[in-house]
C-alpha positions as CSV (number, residue, x, y, z in Angstrom):
1,M,102.3,134.5,154.0
2,P,105.4,132.0,155.0
3,V,106.7,129.5,153.4
4,T,108.5,126.7,154.7
5,T,110.7,124.4,153.0
6,F,112.3,121.2,153.9
7,D,114.8,120.1,152.2
8,R,115.9,116.0,151.4
9,A,119.3,116.2,153.8
10,P,122.0,114.0,152.1
11,R,122.6,110.7,154.1
12,A,125.8,110.3,155.7
13,L,127.3,107.2,153.8
14,P,129.8,104.9,155.9
15,A,133.4,105.4,155.0
16,M,134.9,102.9,152.4
17,P,138.0,101.8,151.9
18,L,139.5,102.5,148.2
19,A,139.9,99.9,145.8
20,A,142.7,99.6,143.6
21,P,142.3,101.8,140.6
22,L,140.9,99.9,137.6
23,S,143.0,100.1,134.2
24,L,140.7,99.3,131.4
25,R,141.4,100.0,127.7
26,L,139.4,100.0,125.0
27,S,140.3,100.4,121.3
28,P,139.9,103.0,118.6
29,H,137.6,101.1,117.2
30,L,135.2,99.7,119.8
31,F,135.6,103.7,121.3
32,R,134.3,105.0,118.0
33,V,131.7,102.3,117.7
34,G,130.4,103.1,121.3
35,L,130.3,106.8,121.1
36,G,128.3,106.8,117.9
37,L,125.9,104.6,119.9
38,L,125.6,107.7,122.2
39,L,124.9,109.7,120.0
40,L,122.2,108.1,118.2
41,V,120.7,107.6,121.2
42,L,120.7,111.4,122.5
43,L,120.0,112.6,118.6
44,V,116.7,110.0,118.3
45,A,115.9,111.6,122.5
46,A,116.3,114.9,121.3
47,L,114.2,114.3,118.2
48,R,111.3,112.8,120.4
49,W,111.2,115.6,123.0
50,Q,111.6,118.6,120.8
51,Q,110.2,117.7,117.1
52,P,107.9,120.1,115.9
53,M,103.9,119.0,115.4
54,L,102.8,119.0,112.1
55,N,100.5,122.0,110.7
56,Q,99.7,122.1,107.1
57,L,99.0,119.5,105.0
58,Q,99.1,119.5,101.3
59,V,97.7,117.5,98.8
60,E,98.4,117.1,95.4
61,G,97.0,115.3,92.0
62,R,95.0,115.9,89.0
63,F,91.4,115.4,90.6
64,Q,88.3,114.2,88.6
65,R,86.9,112.0,91.2
66,V,89.1,112.1,94.2
67,T,88.4,114.9,96.4
68,P,91.7,116.8,98.4
69,E,88.6,116.5,101.4
70,S,88.3,113.2,101.1
71,V,92.3,112.4,101.1
72,R,92.3,115.2,104.3
73,R,89.5,113.0,105.8
74,V,91.0,109.5,106.1
75,S,94.4,110.7,107.2
76,A,93.3,113.6,109.5
77,M,94.3,111.0,112.4
78,R,97.8,110.2,111.6
79,L,98.8,113.8,111.1
80,A,98.1,114.8,115.1
81,Q,101.4,114.0,115.5
82,G,105.2,115.2,115.5
83,F,106.7,116.0,112.2
84,F,109.3,112.7,113.0
85,S,107.4,110.6,114.2
86,V,104.3,110.4,111.7
87,D,103.4,107.0,109.8
88,L,104.3,108.4,106.4
89,A,103.6,104.3,105.5
90,Q,100.3,103.9,107.1
91,I,99.2,107.4,105.8
92,R,99.8,106.2,102.4
93,Q,98.4,102.8,103.0
94,D,94.9,105.1,103.9
95,V,94.8,107.3,100.9
96,A,95.0,103.8,98.6
97,E,92.2,102.7,100.2
98,L,89.7,105.4,98.2
99,P,88.3,103.7,95.6
100,W,89.5,105.6,92.9
101,V,92.9,106.1,94.0
102,Q,95.5,104.0,92.1
103,R,98.8,104.7,93.9
104,A,100.0,107.5,96.5
105,R,102.9,108.8,97.8
106,V,103.6,110.6,100.9
107,E,106.6,113.3,102.2
108,R,107.4,115.3,104.8
109,V,107.8,119.0,103.9
110,W,109.9,120.5,106.7
111,P,109.9,122.4,109.3
112,A,105.6,121.3,110.1
113,G,103.7,119.6,106.7
114,V,102.9,116.6,104.5
115,L,102.6,116.4,101.1
116,I,100.2,113.6,100.1
117,R,100.6,112.9,95.9
118,V,97.3,111.0,94.6
119,W,97.1,109.5,91.0
120,E,93.7,108.5,90.0
121,R,92.3,105.2,88.5
122,E,91.4,105.7,85.0
123,P,87.8,103.6,84.1
124,F,88.8,101.1,81.8
125,A,85.4,99.1,81.9
126,R,82.4,97.6,84.2
127,W,83.0,94.8,86.0
128,N,80.7,92.3,86.8
129,D,77.6,94.1,88.8
130,A,79.2,96.3,90.6
131,A,82.7,97.2,90.4
132,L,85.1,98.7,87.2
133,L,88.0,97.8,86.4
134,D,91.2,100.3,85.4
135,T,93.7,100.9,82.6
136,Q,95.7,98.6,85.0
137,S,93.2,95.7,85.3
138,A,92.6,96.3,88.7
139,S,89.1,96.0,90.3
140,F,87.8,98.4,92.5
141,T,83.9,98.9,93.9
142,P,83.0,102.9,93.3
143,E,80.6,104.4,95.5
144,A,76.8,103.2,93.9
145,D,76.3,107.1,93.0
146,D,79.3,106.8,90.8
147,L,78.1,103.8,89.0
148,Q,74.8,106.2,87.4
149,D,77.5,108.7,85.6
150,P,76.3,108.6,82.4
151,K,80.3,108.5,80.8
152,L,80.6,105.5,82.9
153,A,77.6,103.7,81.3
154,T,79.0,103.3,78.1
155,L,82.2,101.5,79.1
156,P,82.4,98.0,78.2
157,R,81.3,95.3,80.1
158,L,83.2,93.1,81.3
159,G,82.8,89.8,83.7
160,G,84.5,86.9,85.4
161,T,85.5,85.1,88.5
162,P,87.9,87.3,91.0
163,G,91.7,86.7,89.6
164,N,90.5,86.6,85.9
165,E,90.5,90.8,85.8
166,K,93.9,90.7,83.5
167,L,92.6,87.7,81.2
168,V,89.1,89.0,79.9
169,S,90.3,92.5,79.8
170,D,93.3,91.4,77.6
171,T,90.8,89.1,75.6
172,Y,88.2,92.2,75.3
173,R,90.7,94.7,73.9
174,Q,92.5,91.6,71.4
175,M,89.1,91.0,70.0
176,A,87.5,94.1,70.2
177,D,90.6,95.9,68.1
178,A,90.3,93.2,65.6
179,L,86.0,93.2,65.1
180,A,86.4,97.4,65.7
181,G,84.2,98.9,62.1
182,S,82.3,95.4,61.7
183,P,79.1,94.4,61.9
184,L,79.9,92.0,64.9
185,A,81.8,95.5,66.7
186,L,81.9,94.3,70.5
187,A,80.2,95.8,73.5
188,G,81.1,93.7,76.1
189,L,83.3,90.0,77.5
190,Q,82.5,87.6,80.0
191,L,83.9,84.0,81.2
192,D,82.0,82.4,83.5
193,A,83.5,80.0,86.8
194,R,83.2,77.0,84.2
195,G,85.5,78.8,81.6
196,E,82.8,79.3,79.2
197,W,83.3,82.9,77.1
198,T,80.5,84.8,75.6
199,A,80.2,88.2,73.9
200,Q,77.5,91.2,73.1
201,T,78.0,93.6,70.6
202,R,77.1,96.7,70.1
203,R,74.1,95.4,68.4
204,G,72.8,93.0,71.0
205,I,73.7,90.1,69.6
206,E,75.2,87.4,72.4
207,L,78.4,85.2,70.7
208,R,78.6,81.9,72.7
209,L,82.3,81.4,72.0
210,G,83.3,78.6,74.0
211,P,85.7,77.2,76.5
212,G,89.5,77.8,75.2
213,N,91.2,80.9,73.4
214,A,88.1,82.8,72.9
215,A,90.1,85.2,70.2
216,D,90.7,81.9,68.5
217,K,87.1,82.8,67.1
218,L,87.9,85.6,65.0
219,P,88.6,84.3,61.7
220,V,84.6,83.0,61.7
221,L,83.8,86.3,63.3
222,R,85.0,88.5,60.5
223,G,84.8,85.8,57.5
224,A,82.5,83.4,57.6
225,L,79.9,84.5,59.8
226,P,78.8,87.9,58.3
227,A,78.7,86.7,55.1
228,A,76.3,84.0,55.7
229,L,74.2,86.1,57.7
230,G,74.1,89.3,55.1
231,E,71.4,91.5,55.7
232,R,69.4,89.1,58.4
233,L,71.9,90.2,60.6
234,G,69.8,92.4,62.5
235,E,67.8,89.5,63.1
236,V,69.7,87.5,65.0
237,A,69.7,87.0,68.9
238,Y,72.1,84.9,69.5
239,V,75.4,83.0,67.7
240,D,76.9,80.0,69.1
241,L,80.4,78.9,67.9
242,R,81.0,76.3,70.3
243,Y,81.0,73.5,67.3
244,T,84.4,72.4,65.7
245,N,83.5,73.2,62.0
246,G,80.8,76.3,61.8
247,F,78.1,77.6,64.3
248,A,74.1,78.1,64.6
249,I,71.4,80.8,64.7
250,G,69.4,81.8,67.2
251,W,66.7,84.2,65.4
252,A,64.9,86.7,67.5
253,A,62.2,87.0,69.0
254,R,60.5,89.2,65.9
255,N,61.0,86.5,63.5
256,R,58.7,84.0,65.5
257,T,55.9,86.3,65.5
258,D,56.4,86.9,62.0
259,A,56.9,83.0,61.2
260,A,53.7,82.2,63.2
261,G,51.9,84.9,60.9
262,S,53.1,83.9,57.7
263,A,52.2,80.2,58.2
264,A,48.3,81.2,59.4
265,S,47.5,83.3,55.9
266,S,49.6,81.2,54.3
267,P,49.1,77.1,55.1
268,G,50.9,75.5,51.8
269,R,53.9,78.0,52.7
270,A,57.3,76.6,54.9
271,S,57.2,78.6,58.1
272,A,60.7,80.6,58.8
273,R,63.0,79.6,61.4
274,S,62.2,80.7,65.0
275,A,64.1,81.9,68.0
276,T,63.9,78.4,69.2
277,D,65.3,76.9,66.5
278,N,68.9,76.6,65.2
279,G,70.2,77.3,62.2
280,G,73.1,75.4,61.5
281,L,75.4,76.9,58.9
């Protein structure tokens, strides 16, 4: 079958008188700068049009909570680009938003790969109701199923308003170290919106520490309080230390029942203090 080809013939232009030659002289410095810019533009254009496409992802790290698959999943959309145009900073940000990721580093691997290094968070304590604190005192919220892990149930229970994570965790560390091995060893510490501190011991006793520096109560907690309670420590529900001199005791509900029975059987005998009565010491 014949093929007809149409070539667009050039149109003749009217003759123009030749102008006198223009003399333009560039300094060697400007010439080098211009040449450098030209080479840079040509290089960028060449890379954009001839860069290899990514075809390999490497994920590196010591994983316990994070999975390589979760890292691949959050970075997959960003990896559908060329080797030079891929946005490494955005991939790092996407990976760092995974709850258990403390930080991430992303690198190109020649000729067509990306390497993602991941550092996991190490949990230090429970934080409020649904969050955790890592060893750097940063709070994060894991999946609800993660919080059911028995290993996390044994962590200290800390709490406070946003921005006070480091203050609460540092204060807990100081007090927990000072009371370790004592009858009042700590299991938790909270700072409420009014600036009031409350702690819990491993035996379930609530310590009402009040405002200010909670660690200022350590001399009483290590000396006068255990000495005053003696063998009755197991009967205590709470200790109120918001007094300038001394403290008050709230007895457990069991004592109230015992006291009522004792008073009924022995009308002439004084009843013991109940949970609603404070024994000032």
